[in-house]
C-alpha positions as CSV (number, residue, x, y, z in Angstrom):
1,M,19.5,6.9,52.4
2,P,21.4,10.0,51.2
3,S,24.5,9.1,49.1
4,S,28.0,9.8,50.5
5,P,29.9,12.8,49.0
6,R,32.2,11.8,46.2
7,R,35.8,11.3,47.3
8,V,38.2,13.9,45.8
9,T,40.6,12.1,43.4
10,Q,44.0,12.9,41.9
11,R,42.1,13.6,38.6
12,D,40.2,16.4,40.4
13,I,43.4,17.9,41.8
14,A,45.0,17.8,38.3
15,R,42.0,19.6,36.8
16,L,42.1,22.3,39.5
17,A,45.8,22.8,39.3
18,G,45.9,22.7,35.5
19,V,48.4,19.9,35.3
20,S,48.5,16.2,34.4
21,Q,47.5,13.5,36.8
22,A,51.0,12.1,36.6
23,T,52.4,15.5,37.9
24,V,50.0,15.3,40.9
25,S,51.2,11.8,41.6
26,L,54.9,12.9,41.5
27,V,54.1,15.8,43.9
28,L,52.3,13.5,46.3
29,N,55.2,11.1,46.3
30,N,57.6,14.0,46.9
31,R,59.7,13.2,43.8
32,S,62.3,15.9,43.1
33,D,65.3,14.0,41.8
34,A,67.3,14.8,38.7
35,D,65.1,12.6,36.5
36,V,61.9,14.4,37.5
37,R,61.9,18.2,37.5
38,I,58.8,20.0,38.6
39,A,58.8,23.8,38.5
40,P,58.3,25.3,41.9
41,E,55.2,27.2,40.7
42,T,53.7,24.0,39.4
43,R,54.4,22.2,42.6
44,G,52.8,25.1,44.5
45,R,49.6,25.0,42.4
46,V,49.2,21.3,43.1
47,L,49.8,21.8,46.8
48,R,47.3,24.6,47.0
49,A,44.7,22.5,45.2
50,I,45.3,19.7,47.7
51,E,44.9,22.0,50.6
52,E,41.8,23.7,49.3
53,T,40.0,20.4,48.6
54,G,41.1,18.6,51.7
55,Y,42.5,15.7,49.5
56,A,43.9,12.8,51.4
57,A,45.7,10.0,49.6
58,D,43.8,6.7,50.0
59,P,45.7,4.4,52.4
60,V,45.5,1.6,49.9
61,A,47.3,3.8,47.4
62,R,50.0,4.6,49.9
63,R,50.7,0.9,50.5
64,L,50.7,0.0,46.8
65,A,53.0,3.0,46.0
66,A,55.6,1.7,48.3
67,R,56.2,-1.8,46.8
68,F,54.3,-2.3,43.5
69,N,53.9,-1.1,40.0
70,R,50.3,-0.1,40.6
71,I,49.1,-1.8,37.5
72,I,46.0,-3.9,37.6
73,G,45.3,-6.3,34.8
74,V,41.8,-6.9,33.4
75,F,41.0,-10.1,31.5
76,T,37.7,-10.9,30.0
77,Y,36.8,-14.3,28.7
78,E,34.5,-12.7,26.1
79,P,35.5,-9.6,24.1
80,A,34.9,-6.6,26.3
81,F,33.7,-4.2,23.7
82,P,31.4,-6.0,21.1
83,S,28.2,-4.0,20.5
84,G,26.0,-7.0,21.4
85,S,27.3,-7.3,25.0
86,R,28.3,-3.7,25.8
87,D,25.7,-3.4,28.5
88,F,27.0,-6.5,30.2
89,F,30.6,-5.4,30.7
90,H,30.2,-1.6,30.7
91,P,28.9,-1.2,34.3
92,F,31.7,-3.5,35.6
93,L,34.3,-1.5,33.8
94,L,32.9,1.8,35.1
95,G,33.2,0.5,38.7
96,I,36.7,-0.9,38.1
97,E,38.0,2.3,36.6
98,E,36.5,4.4,39.4
99,Y,38.2,2.5,42.2
100,A,41.4,2.1,40.3
101,E,41.7,5.9,39.9
102,R,40.9,6.3,43.6
103,V,43.9,4.2,44.6
104,G,46.1,5.5,41.9
105,C,46.4,2.4,39.8
106,D,46.5,2.0,36.0
107,L,44.5,-0.6,34.2
108,L,46.0,-3.0,31.7
109,L,43.4,-4.8,29.5
110,F,44.8,-8.1,28.2
111,T,43.6,-8.3,24.6
112,S,46.3,-10.5,23.0
113,A,45.0,-13.8,24.5
114,P,44.3,-16.4,21.8
115,V,40.9,-18.1,21.4
116,V,41.1,-21.9,22.0
117,D,38.1,-24.1,21.5
118,G,35.9,-21.0,21.2
119,R,37.1,-19.4,24.4
120,R,39.9,-16.9,25.2
121,R,42.7,-18.3,27.4
122,I,44.8,-16.5,30.0
123,F,47.8,-18.8,29.7
124,H,49.5,-19.0,26.3
125,Q,53.0,-18.8,24.8
126,D,53.1,-14.9,24.9
127,N,51.4,-14.6,28.3
128,R,52.0,-11.1,29.8
129,L,50.1,-11.6,33.0
130,R,53.2,-10.7,35.1
131,L,53.2,-7.1,33.7
132,A,50.5,-6.4,36.3
133,D,50.6,-6.7,40.1
134,G,47.4,-8.7,39.9
135,C,44.4,-9.4,37.6
136,L,40.6,-9.1,37.6
137,L,38.8,-11.9,35.7
138,L,35.4,-11.2,34.0
139,G,33.2,-13.6,32.1
140,R,29.9,-15.4,32.2
141,E,31.9,-18.7,32.5
142,I,35.5,-18.7,33.8
143,D,37.7,-21.7,33.0
144,A,38.2,-23.7,36.2
145,A,41.6,-25.1,35.0
146,E,43.0,-21.6,34.6
147,L,41.7,-20.7,38.1
148,H,43.4,-23.8,39.4
149,R,46.7,-22.7,37.8
150,L,46.4,-19.2,39.2
151,N,45.9,-20.7,42.7
152,R,48.8,-23.0,42.2
153,D,51.1,-20.3,41.0
154,G,50.1,-17.8,43.7
155,F,49.4,-15.0,41.3
156,P,47.1,-12.3,42.8
157,Y,43.7,-12.3,41.2
158,V,40.0,-11.7,41.9
159,A,37.1,-13.1,39.9
160,V,34.1,-10.8,39.3
161,G,31.2,-13.2,40.1
162,R,31.1,-16.1,42.4
163,R,33.2,-19.1,41.4
164,D,33.5,-22.6,42.8
165,D,36.7,-23.8,44.4
166,A,39.5,-24.6,41.9
167,G,42.4,-26.3,43.6
168,G,41.5,-24.1,46.6
169,P,39.1,-21.3,47.3
170,V,38.7,-18.6,44.7
171,P,38.7,-14.9,45.7
172,Y,35.7,-13.2,44.2
173,V,33.1,-10.4,44.4
174,G,29.7,-11.7,43.2
175,A,26.0,-10.9,43.4
176,D,23.8,-12.8,45.8
177,Y,21.5,-14.3,43.2
178,A,20.2,-17.1,45.5
179,A,18.9,-14.6,48.1
180,A,17.3,-12.4,45.4
181,V,15.5,-15.3,43.6
182,S,14.4,-16.7,47.0
183,A,12.9,-13.3,47.9
184,L,11.1,-13.1,44.6
185,T,9.7,-16.6,45.0
186,E,8.4,-15.7,48.4
187,R,6.6,-12.7,46.8
188,A,5.0,-15.0,44.3
189,L,3.9,-17.4,47.1
190,G,2.5,-14.4,49.0
191,R,0.3,-13.5,46.1
192,G,-1.2,-17.0,45.9
193,H,0.9,-18.7,43.2
194,R,1.3,-22.5,43.7
195,R,2.3,-23.7,40.2
196,L,5.7,-22.2,39.4
197,A,8.2,-22.8,36.6
198,Y,11.9,-21.8,36.2
199,L,13.4,-21.1,32.7
200,P,17.2,-21.1,32.8
201,M,19.6,-19.9,30.1
202,G,21.0,-23.4,29.8
203,T,24.6,-22.7,31.0
204,N,26.7,-24.3,33.7
205,A,27.8,-21.0,35.2
206,E,27.8,-20.6,38.9
207,S,25.4,-17.6,38.5
208,S,22.8,-19.9,37.0
209,E,23.2,-22.5,39.7
210,D,22.8,-19.8,42.4
211,R,19.6,-18.6,40.8
212,R,18.3,-22.2,40.6
213,R,19.1,-22.7,44.3
214,G,17.1,-19.7,45.3
215,F,14.1,-21.0,43.3
216,V,14.1,-24.6,44.6
217,A,14.5,-23.4,48.2
218,H,10.7,-23.0,48.3
219,S,9.7,-26.1,46.2
220,G,8.2,-27.9,49.3
221,A,5.6,-25.1,49.8
222,V,4.0,-25.3,46.4
223,E,1.9,-27.6,44.3
224,S,4.3,-27.6,41.4
225,A,7.8,-26.1,40.9
226,R,9.6,-27.4,37.9
227,E,12.6,-26.4,35.7
228,L,12.1,-26.2,32.0
229,P,14.8,-26.9,29.3
230,G,17.2,-24.1,28.8
231,A,15.9,-21.0,26.9
232,G,18.4,-21.4,24.1
233,S,17.1,-24.8,23.1
234,R,13.4,-24.0,22.5
235,D,11.2,-21.5,20.7
236,V,9.3,-19.2,23.1
237,G,6.0,-20.4,21.5
238,A,6.8,-24.0,22.6
239,V,7.7,-22.7,26.0
240,L,4.4,-20.9,26.3
241,D,2.5,-24.1,25.2
242,D,4.3,-26.1,27.9
243,L,3.5,-23.5,30.6
244,R,-0.2,-23.4,29.6
245,A,-0.5,-27.2,29.4
246,D,1.0,-27.5,32.9
247,R,-1.3,-24.7,34.3
248,T,1.7,-22.7,35.4
249,T,0.7,-19.3,36.8
250,V,4.2,-17.7,37.2
251,V,7.5,-18.3,35.4
252,F,10.9,-17.1,36.6
253,V,13.1,-16.3,33.6
254,E,16.9,-16.0,33.9
255,D,17.4,-14.2,30.6
256,F,15.8,-10.8,30.3
257,A,15.4,-10.9,26.5
258,T,13.7,-14.3,26.7
259,A,11.2,-12.9,29.3
260,V,10.4,-10.0,26.9
261,A,9.9,-12.5,24.0
262,L,7.7,-14.7,26.2
263,A,5.5,-11.8,27.2
264,Q,5.1,-10.8,23.6
265,A,4.2,-14.3,22.5
266,A,1.5,-14.4,25.3
267,R,0.1,-11.1,24.1
268,L,-0.1,-12.3,20.5
269,R,-2.2,-15.2,21.7
270,G,-4.6,-12.9,23.5
271,L,-3.2,-13.6,26.9
272,T,-2.4,-11.0,29.5
273,V,0.7,-10.5,31.7
274,P,0.3,-10.8,34.7
275,G,-3.4,-11.7,34.4
276,D,-3.0,-15.1,32.6
277,L,0.7,-15.5,33.3
278,S,3.1,-13.7,35.6
279,V,6.6,-13.3,34.4
280,V,9.5,-12.6,36.8
281,T,13.0,-11.7,35.5
282,L,16.2,-12.8,37.3
283,G,18.5,-10.0,36.2
284,D,18.5,-6.8,34.2
285,P,19.1,-6.7,30.4
286,T,22.7,-7.4,29.2
287,V,21.7,-6.0,25.7
288,P,19.1,-3.4,24.8
289,V,15.6,-5.0,24.7
290,P,12.7,-2.7,23.9
291,T,9.6,-3.3,25.9
292,A,6.8,-1.3,27.4
293,L,6.6,-3.6,30.5
294,T,8.3,-3.0,33.8
295,F,9.3,-6.5,34.8
296,T,9.2,-7.6,38.4
297,G,12.7,-8.9,39.2
298,F,16.0,-7.6,40.4
299,L,19.0,-5.5,39.3
300,I,22.6,-6.8,39.5
301,P,25.0,-4.4,41.3
302,R,27.5,-4.5,38.5
303,E,29.2,-1.2,39.1
304,E,29.6,-1.9,42.8
305,M,31.0,-5.4,42.0
306,G,33.6,-3.7,39.8
307,R,34.6,-1.3,42.6
308,Q,34.8,-3.9,45.3
309,S,36.7,-6.3,43.0
310,V,39.5,-3.7,42.7
311,E,39.4,-3.0,46.5
312,L,39.7,-6.7,47.2
313,L,42.4,-7.3,44.6
314,T,44.6,-4.5,46.1
315,S,44.3,-6.2,49.5
316,V,45.3,-9.5,48.0
317,I,48.3,-7.8,46.3
318,D,49.6,-6.1,49.4
319,G,48.8,-9.0,51.8
320,S,46.2,-7.2,53.9
321,A,43.2,-9.4,52.7
322,D,41.1,-11.0,55.4
323,G,41.2,-14.7,54.6
324,V,40.6,-15.8,51.0
325,G,38.3,-12.8,50.2
326,Q,34.9,-13.7,49.0
327,R,32.0,-11.2,48.9
328,L,28.4,-11.5,47.8
329,L,26.6,-8.2,47.3
330,P,22.8,-7.9,47.6
331,C,20.7,-7.4,44.4
332,E,18.1,-4.6,44.3
333,L,14.5,-6.0,44.0
334,V,12.3,-4.3,41.4
335,E,8.5,-4.1,42.1
336,G,7.3,-4.2,38.5
337,D,3.9,-4.8,36.9
338,T,4.4,-8.4,35.7
339,L,3.7,-10.3,39.0
340,G,0.1,-10.4,40.0
341,A,-2.3,-12.8,41.8
342,P,-3.0,-16.0,39.8
343,D,-6.2,-16.3,37.8
344,P,-8.1,-19.1,39.6
345,A,-9.3,-20.4,36.1
346,V,-5.7,-21.1,35.1
347,G,-5.1,-23.5,38.0
348,R,-8.3,-25.7,37.3
349,S,-7.9,-28.9,35.3
């Protein structure tokens, strides 16, 4: 499907007119009072650029401009810019920035939150949440007690990622992990696999539970479908021993780096992937992991989740949201080279 043409933004107008984005915003809002003086020739350049490009202010931007500060807060439960997790947050932030610019909002990253019991907290003595019109929440695990308080206080927010109810429904934009894992399990069944295993990360996050739900949906159609202990608690060599002892022919691995390590361990033992063991990944890498394999699995729509989270938050802020506002976006399946037909010899006792 051909992609839609990119929407002209205020930044584009500013570049064409040779002015700042703030000047473009002032012209669009028809500001000409004593505190804001824009030279007639400058105003003329901006208006010509608007006419030449066919720019039209986003209707969301118009609504927000009338009543709000147009500042969106961003709170991450883990540091947003450490080198080890840059690939996890970066796509989300790209999507958030893109849509925030489209609707003329500034982003405020809350970085002063203290760490309590190993986790950053939204609410603290110097809480500055109210500087923003609303806030986006990012993190692998989001504190349910803080979601409960946000619901109780009525502060506009949207979680990036599906979240369970917390004193009421939680507005979120998430990825439909259950459907993606279910589709991959069906592919494995279609290729003849009947002894399956699931290797989780070992967290209690909703994203892990959604993946697990997609896997167990087909457990009644197989000879064996079992969940192994979390990846963080065992050496991959021990995991491989367990898989071979149980005659597993395909393993679904939540953590991409663990999948790579498992495939490498198999190769060191003279085993082949997918000949002796098929390996399916349940998400793309969150940190760079070198590998020559193209894993069968799915891609998480992180950028689109970022964009739609801002879109949903603006509707929550201005009161135009339809209901609570909960969206699950489809994941893109990847037909890699790590899922094949099972070796009949593996399944024999």
